[in-house]
OpenMM code with the backbone's topology and positions (N, CA, C; nanometers):
from openmm import Vec3, app, unit

residues = "MET SER LEU ALA VAL ASP ARG THR GLN VAL THR SER MET VAL LEU LYS ASP ASN PHE PHE VAL PRO ALA HIS PRO ILE ALA MET ILE LEU VAL PRO TYR GLY LEU TYR LEU THR PHE SER SER TYR LEU CYS PRO GLN THR CYS LEU SER ASP GLN ILE PRO LEU GLY GLY LEU ALA ARG TYR LEU GLY GLU ASN PHE ASN PHE LEU MET GLY VAL VAL SER ALA ILE ALA ALA ALA LEU HIS VAL GLY GLU ALA ILE LYS ALA PHE TYR LEU SER SER THR VAL TYR ASN GLN ALA LEU PRO SER VAL VAL LEU TRP THR LEU ASN VAL PHE PHE PHE GLY ILE PHE GLY PHE TRP PRO LEU ALA PHE PRO ASP TYR PHE TYR SER VAL ALA ASN SER TYR CYS SER PHE PRO GLY ALA THR CYS PHE GLY LEU".split()
positions = [
    Vec3(5.9940, -10.7562, 0.9753),
    Vec3(6.0823, -10.8284, 0.8863),
    Vec3(6.1803, -10.9112, 0.9693),
    Vec3(6.1894, -11.0360, 0.9398),
    Vec3(6.2747, -11.1274, 1.0152),
    Vec3(6.4120, -11.1374, 0.9515),
    Vec3(6.5162, -11.1410, 1.0330),
    Vec3(6.6529, -11.1546, 0.9851),
    Vec3(6.7036, -11.2973, 0.9993),
    Vec3(6.6155, -11.3896, 1.0307),
    Vec3(6.6565, -11.5292, 1.0480),
    Vec3(6.7037, -11.5874, 0.9154),
    Vec3(6.8034, -11.6724, 0.9224),
    Vec3(6.8576, -11.7365, 0.8039),
    Vec3(6.7664, -11.8513, 0.7630),
    Vec3(6.7328, -11.8567, 0.6359),
    Vec3(6.6484, -11.9624, 0.5833),
    Vec3(6.7361, -12.0777, 0.5374),
    Vec3(6.7421, -12.1857, 0.6144),
    Vec3(6.8269, -12.3001, 0.5821),
    Vec3(6.7845, -12.3695, 0.4527),
    Vec3(6.6614, -12.3555, 0.4115),
    Vec3(6.6158, -12.4255, 0.2924),
    Vec3(6.6789, -12.3698, 0.1658),
    Vec3(6.7424, -12.2536, 0.1740),
    Vec3(6.8107, -12.2000, 0.0570),
    Vec3(6.9289, -12.2889, 0.0188),
    Vec3(6.9943, -12.3472, 0.1167),
    Vec3(7.1098, -12.4317, 0.0911),
    Vec3(7.0711, -12.5781, 0.1038),
    Vec3(7.0131, -12.6126, 0.2153),
    Vec3(6.9739, -12.7501, 0.2423),
    Vec3(6.8772, -12.7520, 0.3593),
    Vec3(6.8079, -12.8605, 0.3735),
    Vec3(6.7210, -12.8765, 0.4898),
    Vec3(6.7950, -12.9497, 0.6015),
    Vec3(6.9193, -12.9904, 0.5751),
    Vec3(6.9980, -13.0660, 0.6728),
    Vec3(7.0556, -12.9746, 0.7801),
    Vec3(7.0721, -13.0297, 0.8984),
    Vec3(7.1424, -12.9615, 1.0054),
    Vec3(7.2733, -13.0366, 1.0256),
    Vec3(7.3841, -12.9691, 0.9998),
    Vec3(7.5154, -13.0330, 1.0116),
    Vec3(7.5647, -13.0241, 1.1548),
    Vec3(7.6395, -13.1230, 1.1974),
    Vec3(7.6951, -13.1235, 1.3324),
    Vec3(7.8001, -13.0126, 1.3462),
    Vec3(7.8246, -12.9735, 1.4722),
    Vec3(7.9232, -12.8685, 1.5005),
    Vec3(8.0626, -12.9034, 1.4505),
    Vec3(8.0952, -13.0323, 1.4519),
    Vec3(8.2302, -13.0740, 1.4145),
    Vec3(8.2362, -13.1354, 1.2746),
    Vec3(8.1342, -13.1117, 1.1912),
    Vec3(8.1344, -13.1644, 1.0547),
    Vec3(8.2476, -13.0988, 0.9753),
    Vec3(8.3367, -13.1827, 0.9222),
    Vec3(8.4480, -13.1324, 0.8415),
    Vec3(8.4993, -13.2440, 0.7518),
    Vec3(8.5162, -13.2125, 0.6252),
    Vec3(8.5692, -13.3074, 0.5277),
    Vec3(8.6828, -13.2375, 0.4545),
    Vec3(8.8084, -13.2682, 0.4905),
    Vec3(8.9194, -13.2033, 0.4201),
    Vec3(8.9272, -13.2505, 0.2750),
    Vec3(8.9908, -13.1707, 0.1938),
    Vec3(9.0109, -13.2094, 0.0538),
    Vec3(9.0890, -13.3401, 0.0497),
    Vec3(9.0679, -13.4162, -0.0558),
    Vec3(9.1404, -13.5424, -0.0720),
    Vec3(9.2900, -13.5123, -0.0863),
    Vec3(9.3780, -13.5976, -0.0344),
    Vec3(9.5226, -13.5718, -0.0422),
    Vec3(9.5751, -13.5490, -0.1843),
    Vec3(9.5133, -13.6113, -0.2831),
    Vec3(9.5573, -13.5867, -0.4210),
    Vec3(9.5298, -13.4412, -0.4589),
    Vec3(9.4118, -13.3897, -0.4213),
    Vec3(9.3800, -13.2491, -0.4472),
    Vec3(9.4703, -13.1574, -0.3655),
    Vec3(9.5129, -13.2031, -0.2458),
    Vec3(9.6018, -13.1220, -0.1626),
    Vec3(9.7390, -13.1041, -0.2265),
    Vec3(9.7736, -13.1914, -0.3178),
    Vec3(9.9003, -13.1792, -0.3899),
    Vec3(9.8796, -13.1033, -0.5207),
    Vec3(9.7792, -13.1431, -0.5977),
    Vec3(9.7618, -13.0889, -0.7317),
    Vec3(9.7133, -12.9444, -0.7352),
    Vec3(9.6219, -12.9067, -0.6472),
    Vec3(9.5674, -12.7708, -0.6521),
    Vec3(9.6731, -12.6659, -0.6179),
    Vec3(9.7454, -12.6769, -0.5053),
    Vec3(9.8499, -12.5759, -0.4799),
    Vec3(9.9584, -12.5747, -0.5880),
    Vec3(9.9920, -12.6903, -0.6424),
    Vec3(10.0919, -12.6951, -0.7494),
    Vec3(10.0404, -12.6232, -0.8743),
    Vec3(9.9145, -12.6452, -0.9070),
    Vec3(9.8545, -12.5745, -1.0195),
    Vec3(9.8508, -12.4244, -0.9975),
    Vec3(9.8206, -12.3830, -0.8747),
    Vec3(9.8231, -12.2402, -0.8424),
    Vec3(9.9645, -12.1849, -0.8538),
    Vec3(10.0631, -12.2614, -0.8080),
    Vec3(10.2027, -12.2187, -0.8211),
    Vec3(10.2383, -12.1980, -0.9686),
    Vec3(10.2038, -12.2943, -1.0538),
    Vec3(10.2330, -12.2815, -1.1967),
    Vec3(10.1623, -12.1606, -1.2566),
    Vec3(10.0374, -12.1415, -1.2202),
    Vec3(9.9586, -12.0311, -1.2752),
    Vec3(10.0153, -11.8962, -1.2339),
    Vec3(10.0377, -11.8774, -1.1036),
    Vec3(10.0888, -11.7490, -1.0564),
    Vec3(10.2320, -11.7245, -1.1022),
    Vec3(10.3139, -11.8286, -1.1019),
    Vec3(10.4532, -11.8133, -1.1446),
    Vec3(10.4635, -11.7810, -1.2930),
    Vec3(10.3758, -11.8387, -1.3741),
    Vec3(10.3819, -11.8107, -1.5176),
    Vec3(10.3492, -11.6643, -1.5463),
    Vec3(10.2734, -11.6016, -1.4591),
    Vec3(10.2437, -11.4595, -1.4758),
    Vec3(10.3503, -11.3715, -1.4110),
    Vec3(10.3867, -11.4021, -1.2879),
    Vec3(10.4749, -11.3128, -1.2117),
    Vec3(10.6231, -11.3267, -1.2450),
    Vec3(10.6697, -11.4494, -1.2637),
    Vec3(10.8141, -11.4692, -1.2836),
    Vec3(10.8420, -11.5936, -1.3680),
    Vec3(10.7983, -11.5932, -1.4945),
    Vec3(10.8153, -11.7153, -1.5755),
    Vec3(10.9620, -11.7521, -1.5985),
    Vec3(11.0505, -11.6548, -1.6083),
    Vec3(11.1925, -11.6816, -1.6351),
    Vec3(11.2641, -11.7417, -1.5149),
    Vec3(11.2339, -11.6925, -1.3967),
    Vec3(11.3118, -11.7309, -1.2789),
    Vec3(11.2453, -11.8362, -1.1910),
    Vec3(11.1130, -11.8450, -1.1923),
    Vec3(11.0434, -11.9360, -1.1005),
    Vec3(11.0125, -12.0728, -1.1604),
    Vec3(11.0230, -12.0823, -1.2931),
    Vec3(10.9811, -12.2069, -1.3588),
    Vec3(11.0972, -12.2697, -1.4340),
    Vec3(11.1089, -12.3991, -1.4197),
    Vec3(11.2154, -12.4757, -1.4834),
    Vec3(11.1543, -12.5865, -1.5685),
    Vec3(11.2287, -12.6300, -1.6690),
    Vec3(11.1840, -12.7442, -1.7492),
    Vec3(11.1885, -12.8737, -1.6688),
    Vec3(11.2573, -12.8726, -1.5562),
    Vec3(11.2751, -12.9931, -1.4759),
    Vec3(11.1507, -13.0295, -1.3946),
    Vec3(11.0611, -12.9342, -1.3740),
    Vec3(10.9402, -12.9640, -1.2969),
    Vec3(10.8260, -12.9959, -1.3930),
    Vec3(10.7324, -13.0808, -1.3523),
    Vec3(10.6211, -13.1162, -1.4408),
    Vec3(10.5418, -12.9932, -1.4851),
    Vec3(10.5225, -12.9796, -1.6138),
    Vec3(10.4511, -12.8697, -1.6785),
    Vec3(10.5183, -12.7341, -1.6610),
    Vec3(10.6403, -12.7323, -1.6100),
    Vec3(10.7126, -12.6075, -1.5912),
    Vec3(10.7435, -12.5383, -1.7227),
    Vec3(10.7839, -12.6161, -1.8223),
    Vec3(10.8135, -12.5589, -1.9530),
    Vec3(10.6900, -12.4971, -2.0174),
    Vec3(10.5766, -12.5648, -2.0075),
    Vec3(10.4526, -12.5122, -2.0622),
    Vec3(10.4119, -12.3840, -1.9904),
    Vec3(10.4198, -12.3848, -1.8582),
    Vec3(10.3823, -12.2656, -1.7812),
    Vec3(10.4749, -12.1486, -1.8145),
    Vec3(10.6049, -12.1766, -1.8298),
    Vec3(10.6990, -12.0698, -1.8654),
    Vec3(10.6683, -12.0155, -2.0050),
    Vec3(10.6407, -12.1050, -2.0994),
    Vec3(10.6061, -12.0635, -2.2358),
    Vec3(10.4820, -11.9732, -2.2348),
    Vec3(10.3794, -12.0143, -2.1612),
    Vec3(10.2575, -11.9345, -2.1535),
    Vec3(10.2835, -11.7994, -2.0880),
    Vec3(10.3665, -11.7984, -1.9837),
    Vec3(10.3980, -11.6730, -1.9159),
    Vec3(10.4798, -11.5782, -2.0021),
    Vec3(10.5702, -11.6325, -2.0814),
    Vec3(10.6543, -11.5481, -2.1675),
    Vec3(10.5776, -11.4975, -2.2892),
    Vec3(10.4949, -11.5806, -2.3483),
    Vec3(10.4291, -11.5457, -2.4737),
    Vec3(10.2851, -11.4949, -2.4587),
    Vec3(10.2214, -11.5272, -2.3478),
    Vec3(10.0834, -11.4866, -2.3243),
    Vec3(10.0693, -11.4352, -2.1811),
    Vec3(10.1538, -11.3408, -2.1444),
    Vec3(10.1590, -11.2946, -2.0059),
    Vec3(10.0279, -11.2318, -1.9614),
    Vec3(9.9657, -11.1524, -2.0471),
    Vec3(9.8388, -11.0907, -2.0094),
    Vec3(9.7329, -11.1967, -1.9803),
    Vec3(9.7261, -11.2969, -2.0673),
    Vec3(9.6308, -11.4061, -2.0471),
    Vec3(9.6564, -11.4766, -1.9140),
    Vec3(9.7810, -11.5038, -1.8832),
    Vec3(9.8126, -11.5705, -1.7568),
    Vec3(9.7825, -11.4790, -1.6379),
    Vec3(9.7932, -11.3487, -1.6571),
    Vec3(9.7525, -11.2547, -1.5527),
    Vec3(9.6036, -11.2624, -1.5266),
    Vec3(9.5262, -11.2728, -1.6332),
    Vec3(9.3804, -11.2851, -1.6196),
    Vec3(9.3454, -11.4175, -1.5510),
    Vec3(9.4083, -11.5262, -1.5954),
    Vec3(9.3828, -11.6573, -1.5350),
    Vec3(9.4226, -11.6554, -1.3868),
    Vec3(9.5358, -11.5932, -1.3548),
    Vec3(9.5806, -11.5835, -1.2150),
    Vec3(9.4827, -11.5032, -1.1311),
    Vec3(9.4350, -11.3924, -1.1850),
    Vec3(9.3395, -11.3092, -1.1110),
    Vec3(9.2086, -11.3843, -1.0870),
    Vec3(9.1633, -11.4570, -1.1870),
    Vec3(9.0399, -11.5352, -1.1710),
    Vec3(9.0591, -11.6447, -1.0663),
    Vec3(9.1724, -11.7144, -1.0716),
    Vec3(9.2000, -11.8204, -0.9734),
    Vec3(9.2047, -11.7628, -0.8324),
    Vec3(9.2730, -11.6505, -0.8160),
    Vec3(9.2822, -11.5881, -0.6834),
    Vec3(9.1443, -11.5442, -0.6349),
    Vec3(9.0669, -11.4819, -0.7234),
    Vec3(8.9336, -11.4356, -0.6848),
    Vec3(8.8428, -11.5521, -0.6463),
    Vec3(8.8505, -11.6610, -0.7212),
    Vec3(8.7690, -11.7782, -0.6881),
    Vec3(8.8063, -11.8367, -0.5529),
    Vec3(8.9349, -11.8508, -0.5265),
    Vec3(8.9771, -11.9098, -0.3994),
    Vec3(8.9387, -11.8209, -0.2819),
    Vec3(8.9561, -11.6912, -0.2958),
    Vec3(8.9188, -11.5998, -0.1873),
    Vec3(8.7662, -11.5963, -0.1718),
    Vec3(8.6952, -11.5864, -0.2838),
    Vec3(8.5491, -11.5824, -0.2778),
    Vec3(8.4889, -11.7094, -0.2196),
    Vec3(8.5417, -11.8244, -0.2603),
    Vec3(8.4924, -11.9510, -0.2055),
    Vec3(8.5216, -11.9613, -0.0564),
    Vec3(8.6381, -11.9118, -0.0140),
    Vec3(8.6718, -11.9156, 0.1292),
    Vec3(8.5767, -11.8275, 0.2095),
    Vec3(8.5420, -11.7119, 0.1552),
    Vec3(8.4458, -11.6241, 0.2229),
    Vec3(8.3097, -11.6932, 0.2324),
    Vec3(8.2684, -11.7579, 0.1248),
    Vec3(8.1403, -11.8292, 0.1256),
    Vec3(8.1439, -11.9468, 0.2239),
    Vec3(8.2572, -12.0167, 0.2305),
    Vec3(8.2700, -12.1269, 0.3264),
    Vec3(8.2613, -12.0749, 0.4694),
    Vec3(8.3246, -11.9620, 0.4950),
    Vec3(8.3158, -11.9009, 0.6283),
    Vec3(8.1708, -11.8677, 0.6613),
    Vec3(8.1009, -11.8071, 0.5662),
    Vec3(7.9609, -11.7702, 0.5878),
    Vec3(7.8737, -11.8936, 0.6117),
    Vec3(7.8874, -11.9946, 0.5250),
    Vec3(7.8045, -12.1143, 0.5401),
    Vec3(7.8305, -12.1845, 0.6729),
    Vec3(7.9578, -12.2048, 0.7054),
    Vec3(7.9896, -12.2812, 0.8267),
    Vec3(7.9568, -12.2038, 0.9544),
    Vec3(7.9739, -12.0725, 0.9529),
    Vec3(7.9499, -11.9964, 1.0755),
    Vec3(7.8053, -11.9515, 1.0910),
    Vec3(7.7450, -11.9003, 0.9865),
    Vec3(7.6117, -11.8408, 0.9958),
    Vec3(7.5004, -11.9387, 0.9616),
    Vec3(7.5136, -12.0075, 0.8501),
    Vec3(7.4050, -12.0962, 0.8060),
    Vec3(7.4004, -12.2236, 0.8892),
    Vec3(7.5169, -12.2874, 0.9101),
    Vec3(7.5199, -12.4147, 0.9825),
    Vec3(7.5567, -12.4006, 1.1293),
    Vec3(7.5935, -12.2829, 1.1742),
    Vec3(7.6257, -12.2554, 1.3148),
    Vec3(7.7261, -12.3556, 1.3724),
    Vec3(7.8332, -12.3805, 1.3001),
    Vec3(7.9333, -12.4749, 1.3479),
    Vec3(8.0242, -12.4094, 1.4514),
    Vec3(8.0964, -12.4927, 1.5232),
    Vec3(8.1914, -12.4445, 1.6233),
    Vec3(8.3068, -12.3724, 1.5530),
    Vec3(8.3716, -12.2821, 1.6251),
    Vec3(8.4797, -12.2008, 1.5680),
    Vec3(8.5916, -12.2825, 1.5035),
    Vec3(8.6383, -12.3920, 1.5656),
    Vec3(8.7424, -12.4698, 1.4979),
    Vec3(8.6987, -12.5227, 1.3615),
    Vec3(8.5746, -12.5662, 1.3494),
    Vec3(8.5248, -12.6142, 1.2205),
    Vec3(8.5160, -12.5011, 1.1193),
    Vec3(8.4746, -12.3845, 1.1637),
    Vec3(8.4659, -12.2686, 1.0743),
    Vec3(8.6040, -12.2338, 1.0195),
    Vec3(8.7032, -12.2325, 1.1063),
    Vec3(8.8401, -12.2008, 1.0636),
    Vec3(8.8927, -12.3083, 0.9679),
    Vec3(8.8683, -12.4350, 1.0009),
    Vec3(8.9129, -12.5440, 0.9135),
    Vec3(8.8482, -12.5367, 0.7764),
    Vec3(8.7177, -12.5118, 0.7711),
    Vec3(8.6492, -12.5014, 0.6424),
    Vec3(8.7043, -12.3842, 0.5613),
    Vec3(8.7246, -12.2720, 0.6269),
    Vec3(8.7735, -12.1535, 0.5560),
    Vec3(8.9117, -12.1784, 0.4970),
    Vec3(9.0021, -12.2351, 0.5748),
    Vec3(9.1370, -12.2631, 0.5248),
    Vec3(9.1361, -12.3724, 0.4186),
    Vec3(9.0566, -12.4748, 0.4398),
    Vec3(9.0464, -12.5852, 0.3446),
    Vec3(9.0033, -12.5331, 0.2075),
    Vec3(8.9035, -12.4485, 0.2061),
    Vec3(8.8519, -12.3959, 0.0802),
    Vec3(8.9476, -12.2939, 0.0200),
    Vec3(9.0118, -12.2127, 0.1026),
    Vec3(9.1068, -12.1148, 0.0505),
    Vec3(9.2218, -12.1837, -0.0232),
    Vec3(9.2760, -12.2896, 0.0338),
    Vec3(9.3904, -12.3561, -0.0269),
    Vec3(9.3541, -12.4559, -0.1362),
    Vec3(9.2393, -12.5191, -0.1277),
    Vec3(9.2079, -12.6279, -0.2198),
    Vec3(9.0840, -12.6042, -0.3056),
    Vec3(9.0212, -12.4890, -0.2935),
    Vec3(8.9109, -12.4513, -0.3807),
    Vec3(8.7917, -12.5441, -0.3710),
    Vec3(8.7308, -12.5685, -0.4855),
    Vec3(8.6088, -12.6488, -0.4904),
    Vec3(8.6314, -12.7902, -0.4403),
    Vec3(8.7548, -12.8396, -0.4481),
    Vec3(8.7838, -12.9749, -0.4013),
    Vec3(8.7731, -12.9846, -0.2490),
    Vec3(8.7844, -12.8737, -0.1798),
    Vec3(8.7628, -12.8708, -0.0362),
    Vec3(8.6268, -12.8172, 0.0023),
    Vec3(8.5561, -12.7574, -0.0940),
    Vec3(8.4314, -12.6865, -0.0662),
    Vec3(8.3054, -12.7687, -0.0904),
    Vec3(8.3122, -12.8653, -0.1807),
    Vec3(8.1887, -12.9300, -0.2244),
    Vec3(8.1090, -12.9990, -0.1144),
    Vec3(8.1705, -13.0619, -0.0120),
    Vec3(8.0854, -13.1224, 0.0924),
    Vec3(8.0051, -13.0192, 0.1719),
    Vec3(8.0621, -12.9001, 0.1886),
    Vec3(7.9914, -12.7948, 0.2615),
    Vec3(7.8898, -12.7251, 0.1722),
    Vec3(7.9241, -12.7065, 0.0468),
    Vec3(7.8353, -12.6371, -0.0464),
    Vec3(7.7163, -12.7225, -0.0883),
    Vec3(7.7387, -12.8520, -0.0985),
    Vec3(7.6335, -12.9438, -0.1436),
    Vec3(7.6173, -13.0595, -0.0441),
    Vec3(7.5729, -13.0297, 0.0783),
    Vec3(7.5665, -13.1355, 0.1801),
    Vec3(7.4678, -13.2472, 0.1479),
    Vec3(7.3579, -13.2160, 0.0803),
    Vec3(7.2626, -13.3216, 0.0443),
    Vec3(7.3290, -13.4236, -0.0471),
    Vec3(7.4012, -13.3745, -0.1477),
    Vec3(7.4704, -13.4664, -0.2377),
    Vec3(7.5833, -13.5381, -0.1641),
    Vec3(7.6583, -13.4642, -0.0811),
    Vec3(7.7674, -13.5284, -0.0079),
    Vec3(7.7164, -13.6437, 0.0766),
    Vec3(7.6078, -13.6218, 0.1503),
    Vec3(7.5553, -13.7298, 0.2349),
    Vec3(7.5036, -13.8475, 0.1528),
    Vec3(7.4630, -13.8230, 0.0280),
    Vec3(7.4180, -13.9344, -0.0556),
    Vec3(7.5348, -14.0220, -0.1016),
    Vec3(7.6558, -13.9661, -0.1033),
    Vec3(7.7740, -14.0435, -0.1453),
    Vec3(7.8761, -14.0570, -0.0324),
    Vec3(7.8416, -14.0144, 0.0881),
    Vec3(7.9373, -14.0106, 0.1992),
    Vec3(7.9982, -14.1471, 0.2302),
    Vec3(7.9185, -14.2519, 0.2310),
    Vec3(7.9735, -14.3841, 0.2626),
    Vec3(8.0810, -14.4238, 0.1627),
    Vec3(8.0566, -14.4005, 0.0359),
    Vec3(8.1555, -14.4341, -0.0667),
    Vec3(8.2764, -14.3415, -0.0583),
    Vec3(8.2500, -14.2111, -0.0479),
    Vec3(8.3599, -14.1143, -0.0460),
    Vec3(8.4505, -14.1339, 0.0752),
    Vec3(8.3904, -14.1481, 0.1923),
    Vec3(8.4691, -14.1584, 0.3159),
    Vec3(8.5464, -14.2901, 0.3257),
    Vec3(8.5046, -14.3915, 0.2508),
    Vec3(8.5790, -14.5182, 0.2521),
    Vec3(8.6842, -14.5227, 0.1425),
    Vec3(8.6882, -14.4212, 0.0579),
    Vec3(8.7877, -14.4136, -0.0485),
    Vec3(8.9262, -14.3932, 0.0141),
    Vec3(9.0302, -14.4619, -0.0335),
    Vec3(9.1636, -14.4476, 0.0270),
    Vec3(9.2113, -14.3019, 0.0282),
    Vec3(9.2510, -14.2560, 0.1439),
    Vec3(9.3018, -14.1212, 0.1611),
    Vec3(9.1977, -14.0200, 0.2055),
    Vec3(9.0706, -14.0483, 0.1839),
    Vec3(8.9658, -13.9549, 0.2226),
    Vec3(8.9428, -13.9609, 0.3731),
    Vec3(8.9104, -13.8450, 0.4302),
    Vec3(8.8858, -13.8354, 0.5731),
    Vec3(8.7571, -13.7574, 0.5940),
    Vec3(8.6747, -13.8029, 0.6863),
    Vec3(8.5472, -13.7368, 0.7155),
    Vec3(8.5298, -13.7287, 0.8665),
    Vec3(8.4889, -13.6117, 0.9151),
    Vec3(8.4666, -13.5912, 1.0577),
    Vec3(8.3253, -13.5429, 1.0808),
    Vec3(8.2639, -13.5893, 1.1866),
    Vec3(8.1339, -13.5383, 1.2310),
    Vec3(8.0169, -13.5704, 1.1410),
    Vec3(8.0160, -13.6917, 1.0861),
    Vec3(7.9032, -13.7285, 0.9988),
    Vec3(7.7815, -13.7683, 1.0788),
] * unit.nanometer
topology = app.Topology()
chain = topology.addChain("A")
for resn in residues:
    res = topology.addResidue(resn, chain)
    for name in ("N", "CA", "C"):
        topology.addAtom(name, app.Element.getBySymbol(name[0]), res)
């Protein structure tokens, strides 16, 4: 029985050691802010959320009136971010055999920004089909194509 990794399960492509595509800067702002609203509405809706911040009043209302629901949403968000980061670590280190700096960057990128940081690694065939357009989009950055 062979323990070799079958690359065809994910893609037939071989990615470079330094292949890395950080999340778009807009996602770098919106995703952590959304996580802040989600976790704060569950953990401390009275003290952490103000009407002065965008969607703060809504998040506080949801946390005060539907705290259990916001706890479930928070747990799902946390589980997804951690699970995606573990999968990114596995894909970048084991499946694509990337260099350690790229593995660390992919893991952190996916942990903080979720699917918005994960999709180029998770779907490299699709990413390469749109890479020219995506990488020329204002604010987007691509390494090791």
